[in-house]
C-alpha positions, -999 to +999 in steps of 0.1 A: -199+196-339-202+212-373-174+221-396-186+257-398-161+283-387-167+297-352-174+333-346-151+353-323-178+351-296-180+313-299-142+310-296-142+334-266-169+314-250-150+282-256-119+297-240-139+307-210-153+271-207-118+256-210-105+280-182-134+271-160-129+234-166-092+237-158-100+256-126-126+231-115-101+203-121-074+221-102-097+226-072-110+190-073-074+177-074-064+199-045-095+188-024-088+152-032-053+155-020-067+166+014-098+144+015-083+110+006-057+110+034-082+123+059-107+096+048-080+070+051-072+081+087-109+082+096-114+047+082-084+034+102-098+052+133-132+036+127-117+002+123-098+006+155-128+018+174-149-011+161-123-036+171-120-020+206-158-020+210-162-055+196-136-067+221-154-051+250-188-065+239-172-100+233-157-100+268-191-089+283-209-117+264-184-143+275-188-132+312-226-134+308-225-169+292-200-182+319-223-168+346-253-186+331-234-218+328-223-217+365-257-207+379 
């Protein structure tokens, strides 16, 4: 930036940019407050679903291997 004094238009434009930046920050903060807990629950759900599915597939594979061993 230069040390030249700003015109009234420049100061007004800067004030508008500051207000917009504050508003964007406020909206982002509000959305993050909703998104992070939702993402945390979704990740927990995905982990539980994976473990459940893995357990099912593991049991199936065990049954297949036992069958092959007995046959």
